[in-house]
All heavy atoms as an XYZ file, in Angstrom:
816
protein
N       8.188      3.128     -5.560
C       7.640      4.202     -6.355
C       6.342      3.718     -6.995
O       6.266      2.616     -7.529
C       8.654      4.626     -7.407
C       8.192      5.738     -8.262
S       9.592      6.266     -9.273
C       9.010      7.826     -9.756
N       5.325      4.543     -6.914
C       4.022      4.186     -7.474
C       3.960      4.495     -8.963
O       4.470      5.522     -9.412
C       2.911      4.958     -6.766
C       2.705      4.691     -5.281
C       1.634      5.613     -4.735
C       2.339      3.243     -5.032
N       3.319      3.621     -9.696
C       3.106      3.870    -11.119
C       1.952      4.850    -11.293
O       1.199      5.129    -10.358
C       2.773      2.563    -11.841
O       1.492      2.093    -11.444
N       1.807      5.352    -12.502
C       0.697      6.261    -12.810
C      -0.641      5.588    -12.491
O      -1.513      6.194    -11.878
C       0.751      6.667    -14.278
C      -0.464      7.473    -14.687
C      -0.493      7.914    -16.103
N       0.174      7.016    -17.020
C       0.564      7.352    -18.230
N       0.382      8.565    -18.664
N       1.141      6.483    -19.017
N      -0.779      4.332    -12.878
C      -2.029      3.610    -12.634
C      -2.318      3.467    -11.142
O      -3.454      3.593    -10.707
C      -1.987      2.229    -13.305
C      -2.005      2.274    -14.821
C      -0.649      2.619    -15.452
O       0.397      2.510    -14.772
O      -0.653      3.031    -16.630
N      -1.268      3.216    -10.355
C      -1.444      3.079     -8.906
C      -1.853      4.408     -8.272
O      -2.696      4.434     -7.365
C      -0.163      2.558     -8.262
C       0.129      1.107     -8.596
C       1.505      0.662     -8.145
O       2.487      1.434     -8.326
O       1.600     -0.455     -7.619
N      -1.269      5.503     -8.720
C      -1.637      6.818     -8.183
C      -3.099      7.114     -8.496
O      -3.863      7.529     -7.618
C      -0.709      7.921     -8.732
C       0.697      7.759     -8.130
C      -1.270      9.315     -8.429
C       1.745      8.652     -8.746
N      -3.502      6.865     -9.722
C      -4.891      7.116    -10.111
C      -5.839      6.198     -9.339
O      -6.887      6.635     -8.868
C      -5.050      6.964    -11.638
C      -4.270      8.083    -12.343
C      -6.521      6.999    -12.044
C      -4.126      7.894    -13.836
N      -5.440      4.936     -9.168
C      -6.265      4.005     -8.401
C      -6.412      4.479     -6.953
O      -7.506      4.447     -6.386
C      -5.647      2.612     -8.431
C      -6.426      1.583     -7.627
C      -5.764      0.217     -7.603
O      -4.656      0.053     -8.152
O      -6.356     -0.691     -7.010
N      -5.328      4.958     -6.367
C      -5.382      5.434     -4.987
C      -6.245      6.688     -4.849
O      -6.902      6.876     -3.827
C      -3.976      5.681     -4.448
C      -3.279      4.373     -4.141
C      -1.858      4.595     -3.731
N      -1.211      3.310     -3.545
C      -0.614      2.933     -2.422
N      -0.560      3.746     -1.385
N      -0.054      1.755     -2.338
N      -6.232      7.530     -5.857
C      -7.124      8.691     -5.824
C      -8.574      8.203     -5.773
O      -9.372      8.707     -4.984
C      -6.882      9.611     -7.041
C      -5.524     10.326     -6.897
C      -8.016     10.640     -7.182
C      -5.072     11.070     -8.142
N      -8.902      7.211     -6.585
C     -10.253      6.659     -6.573
C     -10.609      6.036     -5.239
O     -11.727      6.214     -4.734
N      -9.679      5.305     -4.644
C      -9.923      4.686     -3.334
C     -10.134      5.763     -2.277
O     -11.073      5.690     -1.476
C      -8.743      3.759     -2.946
C      -8.704      2.538     -3.857
C      -8.843      3.342     -1.474
C      -7.417      1.716     -3.741
N      -9.261      6.759     -2.254
C      -9.375      7.841     -1.268
C     -10.688      8.595     -1.448
O     -11.372      8.919     -0.467
C      -8.189      8.795     -1.387
N     -11.054      8.860     -2.681
C     -12.307      9.559     -2.975
C     -13.500      8.730     -2.493
O     -14.400      9.233     -1.817
C     -12.419      9.821     -4.474
C     -13.704     10.524     -4.882
C     -13.753     10.781     -6.361
N     -13.812      9.587     -7.187
C     -14.896      8.829     -7.352
N     -16.017      9.128     -6.726
N     -14.863      7.773     -8.134
N     -13.485      7.446     -2.810
C     -14.574      6.550     -2.397
C     -14.662      6.477     -0.865
O     -15.751      6.576     -0.300
C     -14.357      5.154     -2.986
C     -15.354      4.150     -2.524
N     -16.645      4.121     -2.995
C     -15.252      3.154     -1.607
C     -17.298      3.142     -2.389
N     -16.479      2.541     -1.547
N     -13.516      6.308     -0.211
C     -13.500      6.233      1.254
C     -13.985      7.519      1.905
O     -14.543      7.496      3.002
C     -12.105      5.878      1.762
C     -11.705      4.450      1.440
O     -12.530      3.616      1.071
N     -10.432      4.159      1.553
N     -13.773      8.647      1.230
C     -14.230      9.942      1.753
C     -15.699     10.195      1.424
O     -16.283     11.176      1.886
C     -13.368     11.068      1.188
N     -16.303      9.319      0.618
C     -17.712      9.477      0.254
C     -17.955     10.639     -0.698
O     -19.013     11.267     -0.636
N     -16.992     10.896     -1.563
C     -17.095     12.033     -2.475
C     -17.309     11.570     -3.909
O     -16.710     10.587     -4.338
C     -15.811     12.867     -2.427
C     -15.462     13.528     -1.094
C     -14.048     14.092     -1.144
C     -16.466     14.608     -0.768
N     -18.131     12.304     -4.624
C     -18.240     12.078     -6.061
C     -17.007     12.683     -6.713
O     -16.288     13.489     -6.104
C     -19.501     12.740     -6.623
O     -19.382     14.158     -6.549
N     -16.753     12.317     -7.957
C     -15.623     12.888     -8.680
C     -15.775     14.407     -8.790
O     -14.818     15.155     -8.612
C     -15.501     12.246    -10.063
N     -16.992     14.854     -9.058
C     -17.250     16.291     -9.178
C     -16.991     17.006     -7.853
O     -16.340     18.046     -7.811
C     -18.688     16.524     -9.636
C     -19.053     17.977     -9.784
C     -20.495     18.140    -10.214
C     -20.878     19.606    -10.270
N     -22.287     19.803    -10.575
N     -17.492     16.418     -6.761
C     -17.307     17.036     -5.442
C     -15.829     17.117     -5.076
O     -15.363     18.139     -4.558
C     -18.078     16.268     -4.378
N     -15.081     16.044     -5.361
C     -13.648     16.065     -5.057
C     -12.934     17.119     -5.897
O     -12.096     17.855     -5.379
C     -13.023     14.683     -5.283
C     -11.511     14.610     -5.049
C     -11.114     15.126     -3.674
C     -11.022     13.189     -5.272
N     -13.291     17.198     -7.173
C     -12.685     18.231     -8.026
C     -12.884     19.608     -7.425
O     -11.950     20.409     -7.321
C     -13.296     18.194     -9.430
O     -12.918     17.037    -10.125
N     -14.099     19.888     -7.011
C     -14.416     21.204     -6.455
C     -13.706     21.447     -5.131
O     -13.160     22.529     -4.905
C     -15.930     21.350     -6.310
C     -16.633     21.433     -7.659
C     -18.151     21.410     -7.574
O     -18.700     21.146     -6.482
O     -18.790     21.648     -8.618
N     -13.701     20.437     -4.239
C     -13.027     20.594     -2.946
C     -11.519     20.807     -3.105
O     -10.900     21.503     -2.308
C     -13.273     19.372     -2.058
C     -14.643     19.268     -1.400
C     -14.799     17.914     -0.724
C     -14.827     20.388     -0.380
N     -10.962     20.194     -4.133
C      -9.522     20.314     -4.366
C      -9.176     21.552     -5.189
O      -8.011     21.793     -5.482
C      -9.013     19.054     -5.069
N     -10.194     22.329     -5.560
C      -9.951     23.552     -6.318
C      -9.600     23.294     -7.772
O      -8.847     24.055     -8.374
N     -10.145     22.231     -8.323
C      -9.859     21.853     -9.706
C     -11.113     22.015    -10.559
O     -12.206     22.195    -10.034
C      -9.377     20.393     -9.749
C      -8.173     20.084     -8.855
C      -7.990     18.590     -8.691
C      -6.920     20.727     -9.434
N     -10.959     21.938    -11.877
C     -12.126     21.987    -12.760
C     -13.114     20.896    -12.381
O     -12.714     19.818    -11.932
C     -11.708     21.793    -14.224
C     -10.943     22.973    -14.760
O     -11.153     24.112    -14.354
N     -10.031     22.704    -15.678
N     -14.388     21.135    -12.609
C     -15.430     20.215    -12.164
C     -15.246     18.774    -12.653
O     -15.541     17.838    -11.945
C     -16.806     20.725    -12.576
C     -17.225     21.952    -11.805
C     -18.614     22.396    -12.192
C     -18.980     23.663    -11.428
N     -20.308     24.156    -11.792
N     -14.759     18.604    -13.856
C     -14.617     17.256    -14.398
C     -13.215     16.680    -14.294
O     -12.943     15.608    -14.826
N     -12.328     17.361    -13.584
C     -10.914     16.962    -13.535
C     -10.738     15.534    -13.030
O     -10.060     14.727    -13.665
C     -10.152     17.948    -12.653
C      -8.662     17.725    -12.615
C      -7.837     18.376    -13.524
C      -8.070     16.884    -11.677
C      -6.464     18.194    -13.496
C      -6.704     16.698    -11.643
C      -5.909     17.347    -12.547
O      -4.556     17.165    -12.524
N     -11.317     15.217    -11.885
C     -11.142     13.886    -11.284
C     -11.751     12.828    -12.188
O     -11.159     11.760    -12.396
C     -11.754     13.818     -9.866
C     -11.059     14.814     -8.930
C     -11.685     12.406     -9.302
C      -9.576     14.564     -8.700
N     -12.909     13.106    -12.744
C     -13.545     12.152    -13.641
C     -12.650     11.853    -14.847
O     -12.455     10.691    -15.214
C     -14.911     12.677    -14.092
C     -15.723     11.630    -14.775
O     -15.761     10.481    -14.349
N     -16.386     12.005    -15.850
N     -12.102     12.889    -15.448
C     -11.203     12.700    -16.593
C      -9.947     11.938    -16.169
O      -9.474     11.063    -16.884
C     -10.808     14.039    -17.209
C     -11.926     14.696    -18.001
C     -11.443     15.878    -18.847
N     -10.483     16.760    -18.201
C     -10.807     17.786    -17.404
N     -12.067     18.067    -17.153
N      -9.866     18.545    -16.873
N      -9.430     12.271    -14.997
C      -8.232     11.604    -14.491
C      -8.493     10.117    -14.275
O      -7.736      9.269    -14.747
C      -7.777     12.258    -13.185
C      -6.572     11.646    -12.476
C      -5.321     11.845    -13.319
C      -6.397     12.284    -11.118
N      -9.577      9.794    -13.582
C      -9.875      8.400    -13.261
C     -10.283      7.594    -14.490
O      -9.987      6.408    -14.577
C     -10.966      8.313    -12.191
C     -10.491      8.769    -10.830
C     -11.564      8.673     -9.758
O     -12.717      8.326    -10.065
O     -11.235      8.946     -8.591
N     -10.970      8.216    -15.429
C     -11.447      7.479    -16.602
C     -10.455      7.462    -17.748
O     -10.338      6.464    -18.458
C     -12.787      8.032    -17.081
C     -13.885      7.741    -16.090
O     -13.921      6.681    -15.492
N     -14.775      8.690    -15.886
N      -9.756      8.566    -17.946
C      -8.817      8.641    -19.060
C      -7.492      7.984    -18.763
O      -6.890      7.337    -19.604
N      -7.030      8.148    -17.535
C      -5.766      7.578    -17.084
C      -4.603      7.920    -18.007
O      -3.633      7.185    -18.098
C      -5.903      6.069    -16.908
C      -6.929      5.709    -15.865
C      -6.987      4.236    -15.639
C      -8.002      3.995    -14.597
N      -8.630      3.151    -14.085
N      -4.717      9.023    -18.731
C      -3.653      9.374    -19.662
C      -2.807     10.549    -19.178
O      -1.959     11.039    -19.907
C      -4.235      9.672    -21.041
C      -5.261     10.808    -21.014
O      -5.701     11.182    -19.924
O      -5.610     11.309    -22.093
N      -3.049     11.008    -17.960
C      -2.233     12.075    -17.395
C      -2.196     11.925    -15.885
O      -2.983     11.179    -15.306
C      -2.772     13.454    -17.794
C      -4.067     13.849    -17.125
C      -4.073     14.642    -15.991
C      -5.294     13.435    -17.636
C      -5.255     15.016    -15.379
C      -6.489     13.800    -17.035
C      -6.466     14.594    -15.909
N      -1.265     12.583    -15.277
C      -1.145     12.591    -13.826
C      -1.379     14.006    -13.322
O      -1.047     14.969    -14.007
C       0.255     12.151    -13.398
C       0.523     10.659    -13.393
C       1.992     10.394    -13.099
C      -0.334      9.961    -12.369
N      -1.911     14.131    -12.117
C      -2.053     15.476    -11.555
C      -0.685     16.029    -11.197
O       0.257     15.279    -10.943
C      -2.902     15.240    -10.302
C      -2.641     13.825     -9.925
C      -2.396     13.085    -11.219
N      -0.597     17.335    -11.177
C       0.632     17.964    -10.693
C       0.767     17.646     -9.209
O      -0.194     17.207     -8.558
C       0.566     19.475    -10.887
O      -0.443     20.020    -10.039
N       1.929     17.872     -8.654
C       2.139     17.640     -7.230
C       1.168     18.485     -6.410
O       0.563     17.994     -5.454
C       3.585     17.945     -6.840
C       3.925     17.759     -5.363
C       3.630     16.334     -4.905
C       5.377     18.117     -5.110
N       1.001     19.742     -6.788
C       0.081     20.630     -6.064
C      -1.345     20.098     -6.124
O      -2.041     20.052     -5.106
C       0.132     22.036     -6.646
C      -0.801     23.007     -5.927
C      -0.763     24.401     -6.518
O      -0.058     24.651     -7.512
O      -1.461     25.263     -5.969
N      -1.788     19.661     -7.305
C      -3.141     19.122     -7.441
C      -3.288     17.844     -6.616
O      -4.304     17.648     -5.945
C      -3.472     18.852     -8.907
N      -2.275     16.977     -6.647
C      -2.340     15.733     -5.879
C      -2.439     16.017     -4.387
O      -3.249     15.413     -3.680
C      -1.129     14.851     -6.183
C      -1.088     13.508     -5.453
C      -2.327     12.667     -5.759
C       0.174     12.752     -5.808
N      -1.650     16.954     -3.889
C      -1.714     17.296     -2.463
C      -3.076     17.888     -2.104
O      -3.614     17.609     -1.023
C      -0.581     18.258     -2.099
C       0.826     17.666     -2.178
C       1.873     18.740     -1.914
C       1.002     16.484     -1.241
N      -3.658     18.675     -3.006
C      -5.001     19.218     -2.774
C      -6.040     18.096     -2.753
O      -6.983     18.126     -1.954
C      -5.362     20.250     -3.835
C      -4.592     21.544     -3.663
O      -4.042     21.826     -2.610
N      -4.544     22.329     -4.720
N      -5.887     17.121     -3.621
C      -6.806     15.972     -3.664
C      -6.711     15.178     -2.368
O      -7.728     14.828     -1.762
C      -6.486     15.079     -4.887
C      -6.868     15.792     -6.186
C      -7.187     13.728     -4.775
C      -6.303     15.151     -7.444
N      -5.479     14.896     -1.938
C      -5.264     14.144     -0.699
C      -5.900     14.877      0.475
O      -6.618     14.293      1.294
C      -3.760     13.903     -0.472
C      -3.220     12.940     -1.535
C      -3.488     13.383      0.934
C      -1.702     12.845     -1.576
N      -5.668     16.180      0.559
C      -6.236     16.996      1.633
C      -7.762     17.001      1.579
O      -8.431     16.856      2.602
C      -5.687     18.421      1.549
C      -6.132     19.275      2.706
O      -5.905     18.883      3.871
O      -6.717     20.353      2.454
N      -8.326     17.128      0.387
C      -9.784     17.160      0.235
C     -10.419     15.838      0.639
O     -11.568     15.809      1.083
C     -10.154     17.509     -1.209
N      -9.673     14.746      0.519
C     -10.181     13.427      0.922
C     -10.043     13.202      2.432
O     -10.529     12.202      2.963
C      -9.445     12.326      0.173
S      -9.893     12.217     -1.571
N      -9.389     14.127      3.107
C      -9.266     14.035      4.562
C      -8.277     12.991      5.043
O      -8.429     12.451      6.141
N      -7.265     12.705      4.228
C      -6.240     11.758      4.650
C      -4.880     12.448      4.591
O      -4.737     13.521      4.031
C      -6.234     10.475      3.790
C      -5.912     10.776      2.320
C      -7.557      9.733      3.928
C      -5.725      9.536      1.455
N      -3.892     11.792      5.172
C      -2.537     12.346      5.154
C      -1.788     11.838      3.920
O      -2.178     10.836      3.306
C      -1.777     11.910      6.417
O      -1.573     10.501      6.400
N      -0.718     12.528      3.607
C       0.149     12.069      2.521
C       0.703     10.692      2.859
O       0.824      9.823      1.995
C       1.300     13.050      2.275
C       0.876     14.379      1.702
C       0.560     15.422      2.777
O       0.631     15.100      3.995
O       0.244     16.556      2.414
N       1.016     10.496      4.138
C       1.537      9.198      4.577
C       0.538      8.090      4.259
O       0.915      7.033      3.740
C       1.839      9.219      6.078
C       2.349      7.903      6.604
C       2.599      7.901      8.110
O       2.111      8.800      8.816
O       3.279      6.984      8.564
N      -0.725      8.309      4.557
C      -1.731      7.293      4.276
C      -1.869      7.053      2.775
O      -1.951      5.916      2.329
C      -3.091      7.678      4.858
C      -4.151      6.605      4.630
C      -5.466      6.915      5.313
O      -5.573      7.874      6.074
N      -6.457      6.109      5.054
N      -1.882      8.118      1.992
C      -2.036      7.976      0.551
C      -0.910      7.129     -0.041
O      -1.148      6.274     -0.896
C      -2.072      9.348     -0.132
C      -2.340      9.269     -1.606
C      -3.628      9.198     -2.091
C      -1.286      9.238     -2.518
C      -3.887      9.108     -3.455
C      -1.522      9.156     -3.881
C      -2.825      9.088     -4.353
N       0.323      7.351      0.413
C       1.467      6.659     -0.160
C       1.856      5.388      0.596
O       2.795      4.697      0.198
C       2.670      7.606     -0.252
C       2.487      8.664     -1.295
C       2.196      9.973     -0.935
C       2.584      8.350     -2.638
C       2.022     10.951     -1.903
C       2.406      9.322     -3.614
C       2.118     10.617     -3.243
N       1.140      5.049      1.646
C       1.407      3.827      2.417
C       1.265      2.614      1.497
O       0.450      2.619      0.577
C       0.431      3.752      3.593
C       0.727      2.672      4.594
C       1.858      2.741      5.398
C      -0.124      1.591      4.750
C       2.131      1.759      6.339
C       0.136      0.604      5.698
C       1.264      0.690      6.475
O       1.536     -0.281      7.404
N       2.019      1.579      1.761
C       2.036      0.440      0.842
C       0.657     -0.165      0.600
O       0.408     -0.722     -0.467
C       3.034     -0.637      1.312
C       2.582     -1.402      2.505
N       1.885     -2.575      2.406
C       2.718     -1.146      3.822
C       1.624     -3.023      3.621
N       2.117     -2.173      4.494
N      -0.252     -0.064      1.564
C      -1.628     -0.537      1.363
C      -2.573      0.490      1.970
O      -2.826      0.478      3.170
C      -1.843     -1.906      1.997
C      -3.204     -2.514      1.694
O      -4.113     -1.779      1.240
O      -3.374     -3.713      1.914
N      -3.088      1.350      1.135
C      -3.948      2.457      1.596
C      -5.151      1.946      2.388
O      -5.639      2.608      3.285
C      -4.382      3.334      0.401
C      -5.048      4.629      0.879
C      -5.257      2.579     -0.561
C      -5.316      5.628     -0.246
N      -5.603      0.731      2.080
C      -6.796      0.189      2.738
C      -6.540     -0.328      4.147
O      -7.473     -0.475      4.919
C      -7.419     -0.916      1.884
C      -8.002     -0.380      0.603
O      -8.729      0.603      0.601
N      -7.655     -0.997     -0.506
N      -5.295     -0.624      4.492
C      -5.011     -1.146      5.835
C      -4.242     -0.155      6.704
O      -3.852     -0.488      7.819
C      -4.201     -2.459      5.756
O      -2.915     -2.184      5.193
C      -4.930     -3.526      4.953
N      -4.048      1.048      6.211
C      -3.241      2.041      6.921
C      -3.722      2.243      8.366
O      -2.922      2.165      9.303
C      -3.247      3.366      6.167
C      -2.549      4.483      6.904
C      -1.171      4.599      6.845
C      -3.261      5.413      7.663
C      -0.512      5.618      7.518
C      -2.606      6.432      8.332
C      -1.238      6.526      8.263
O      -0.597      7.526      8.945
N      -4.995      2.505      8.542
C      -5.498      2.810      9.886
C      -5.312      1.634     10.834
O      -4.883      1.815     11.981
C      -6.966      3.228      9.826
C      -7.154      4.594      9.212
C      -8.603      5.011      9.195
C      -8.737      6.373      8.537
N     -10.125      6.817      8.477
N      -5.608      0.417     10.389
C      -5.441     -0.762     11.234
C      -3.965     -0.987     11.573
O      -3.621     -1.301     12.714
C      -5.986     -2.027     10.537
C      -7.459     -1.989     10.271
C      -7.779     -1.428      8.886
O      -7.112     -0.546      8.361
N      -8.840     -1.932      8.291
N      -3.100     -0.808     10.576
C      -1.674     -0.986     10.814
C      -1.145      0.039     11.808
O      -0.342     -0.293     12.685
C      -0.891     -0.902      9.504
C      -1.164     -2.074      8.569
O      -1.866     -3.029      8.970
O      -0.669     -2.026      7.421
N      -1.595      1.278     11.702
C      -1.135      2.315     12.627
C      -1.641      2.046     14.047
O      -0.928      2.297     15.024
C      -1.585      3.698     12.156
C      -0.901      4.170     10.878
S       0.895      4.171     10.942
C       1.279      2.800      9.838
N      -2.851      1.518     14.168
C      -3.368      1.154     15.493
C      -2.534      0.035     16.101
O      -2.229      0.060     17.296
C      -4.841      0.722     15.404
C      -5.796      1.879     15.241
C      -5.806      2.820     16.437
O      -5.769      2.348     17.595
O      -5.841      4.040     16.202
N      -2.152     -0.929     15.289
C      -1.311     -2.028     15.762
C       0.049     -1.503     16.223
O       0.531     -1.858     17.296
C      -1.139     -3.073     14.661
C      -0.297     -4.291     15.010
C      -0.894     -5.060     16.184
C      -0.167     -5.190     13.798
N       0.639     -0.638     15.431
C       1.935     -0.051     15.799
C       1.804      0.748     17.088
O       2.647      0.649     17.981
C       2.486      0.816     14.653
C       2.906     -0.083     13.487
C       3.649      1.697     15.126
C       3.217      0.661     12.213
N       0.733      1.508     17.206
C       0.505      2.308     18.416
C       0.386      1.404     19.645
O       0.941      1.697     20.701
C      -0.760      3.149     18.246
C      -1.052      4.081     19.386
C      -2.305      4.895     19.097
C      -2.684      5.743     20.276
N      -3.927      6.489     20.031
N      -0.321      0.297     19.504
C      -0.497     -0.603     20.646
C       0.806     -1.301     21.023
O       0.984     -1.710     22.166
C      -1.586     -1.635     20.357
O      -1.187     -2.532     19.352
N       1.737     -1.420     20.085
C       3.007     -2.090     20.346
C       3.990     -1.192     21.097
O       4.974     -1.683     21.657
C       3.646     -2.517     19.023
C       2.853     -3.525     18.229
S       3.036     -5.193     18.816
C       4.706     -5.528     18.330
N       3.750      0.104     21.141
C       4.699      1.028     21.752
C       4.894      0.782     23.238
O       5.962      1.057     23.776
C       4.255      2.473     21.525
C       4.452      2.933     20.110
C       4.048      4.383     19.949
C       4.267      4.816     18.510
N       3.882      6.219     18.308
N       3.894      0.265     23.904
C       3.959      0.144     25.358
C       4.294     -1.256     25.854
O       4.163     -1.521     27.041
C       2.627      0.601     25.968
C       2.373      2.071     25.705
O       3.290      2.883     25.730
N       1.131      2.407     25.433
N       4.711     -2.134     24.964
C       5.070     -3.471     25.431
C       6.585     -3.645     25.382
O       7.290     -2.931     24.667
C       4.340     -4.582     24.637
C       4.747     -4.579     23.171
C       2.844     -4.457     24.782
C       4.185     -5.755     22.400
N       7.057     -4.598     26.135
C       8.508     -4.806     26.230
C       9.076     -5.349     24.920
O       8.367     -5.926     24.105
C       8.807     -5.796     27.359
O       8.342     -7.096     26.991
N      10.379     -5.178     24.773
C      11.058     -5.702     23.590
C      10.932     -7.216     23.515
O      10.822     -7.776     22.421
C      12.527     -5.288     23.572
C      12.705     -3.847     23.157
O      11.835     -3.268     22.516
N      13.827     -3.272     23.533
N      10.964     -7.860     24.667
C      10.827     -9.323     24.711
C       9.480     -9.749     24.126
O       9.401    -10.678     23.321
C      10.969     -9.802     26.156
C      10.926    -11.306     26.312
C      11.128    -11.710     27.759
O      12.295    -11.756     28.200
O      10.104    -11.979     28.427
N       8.428     -9.055     24.500
C       7.103     -9.379     23.971
C       7.005     -9.044     22.478
O       6.372     -9.767     21.717
C       6.016     -8.649     24.752
C       5.818     -9.215     26.148
C       4.708     -8.496     26.899
C       4.554     -9.091     28.281
N       3.512     -8.402     29.055
N       7.641     -7.951     22.065
C       7.650     -7.609     20.637
C       8.320     -8.711     19.824
O       7.836     -9.098     18.760
C       8.370     -6.272     20.406
C       7.589     -5.066     20.865
C       8.402     -3.796     20.656
C       7.688     -2.608     21.260
N       8.469     -1.362     21.146
N       9.447     -9.221     20.330
C      10.139    -10.308     19.637
C       9.280    -11.565     19.586
O       9.257    -12.266     18.566
C      11.479    -10.600     20.314
C      12.560     -9.546     20.131
C      13.776     -9.858     21.009
C      12.976     -9.449     18.681
N       8.566    -11.853     20.666
C       7.688    -13.027     20.688
C       6.560    -12.874     19.664
O       6.227    -13.827     18.942
C       7.113    -13.228     22.095
N       6.003    -11.686     19.569
C       4.936    -11.427     18.587
C       5.493    -11.555     17.174
O       4.860    -12.165     16.308
C       4.301    -10.042     18.830
C       3.508    -10.052     20.136
C       3.403     -9.645     17.657
C       3.064     -8.684     20.613
N       6.665    -11.002     16.933
C       7.274    -11.077     15.607
C       7.541    -12.534     15.223
O       7.306    -12.939     14.082
C       8.571    -10.271     15.576
N       8.017    -13.336     16.176
C       8.251    -14.757     15.917
C       6.949    -15.463     15.583
O       6.880    -16.252     14.631
C       8.915    -15.412     17.148
O      10.152    -14.733     17.407
C       9.171    -16.885     16.912
N       5.916    -15.173     16.319
C       4.602    -15.769     16.067
C       4.081    -15.376     14.682
O       3.586    -16.228     13.931
C       3.609    -15.330     17.145
C       2.173    -15.816     16.984
C       2.109    -17.332     17.111
C       1.279    -15.164     18.009
N       4.228    -14.119     14.323
C       3.767    -13.653     13.008
C       4.540    -14.326     11.877
O       3.947    -14.665     10.850
C       3.873    -12.129     12.908
C       2.901    -11.340     13.782
C       3.224     -9.856     13.708
C       1.479    -11.616     13.380
N       5.834    -14.509     12.042
C       6.627    -15.174     11.005
C       6.150    -16.607     10.798
O       6.135    -17.099      9.679
C       8.104    -15.162     11.371
C       8.778    -13.876     10.993
C      10.296    -13.967     11.131
N      10.737    -12.777     11.831
C      11.124    -12.716     13.099
N      11.205    -13.794     13.825
N      11.463    -11.574     13.651
N       5.755    -17.271     11.866
C       5.262    -18.650     11.760
C       3.909    -18.702     11.050
O       3.607    -19.657     10.363
C       5.132    -19.281     13.157
C       6.464    -19.584     13.783
C       6.299    -20.201     15.146
C       7.655    -20.449     15.790
N       7.519    -21.033     17.125
N       3.106    -17.643     11.217
C       1.784    -17.585     10.583
C       1.889    -17.359      9.075
O       1.043    -17.769      8.329
C       0.938    -16.458     11.199
C       0.548    -16.713     12.630
C      -0.423    -17.859     12.787
O      -1.342    -17.986     11.943
O      -0.256    -18.643     13.733
N       2.947    -16.688      8.656
C       3.127    -16.384      7.241
C       3.657    -17.595      6.571
O       3.321    -18.190      5.692
C       4.085    -15.190      7.035
C       3.501    -13.955      7.686
C       4.357    -14.939      5.580
C       4.431    -12.761      7.696
């Protein structure tokens, strides 16, 4: 479960990655012009679920990406998972063993 600070931080990351100003994101999400700015700077309230979903949509990402354990590596991780779909279980186990040794 994400804390209030983590949710607000992720909104900032998603906004930055989308190349949006706080004002632009507020407007795209159908919120008051200064909503995102107040949210990111004040950190004393959380958006409603509806507002959060509008923010996520306005940033052009999925809910899955927003709530993924590391929003910054989501795309790379999904590409890795996608590439693993077509290899044998034996090779998957070998890769997993190799990764465990690297950690």
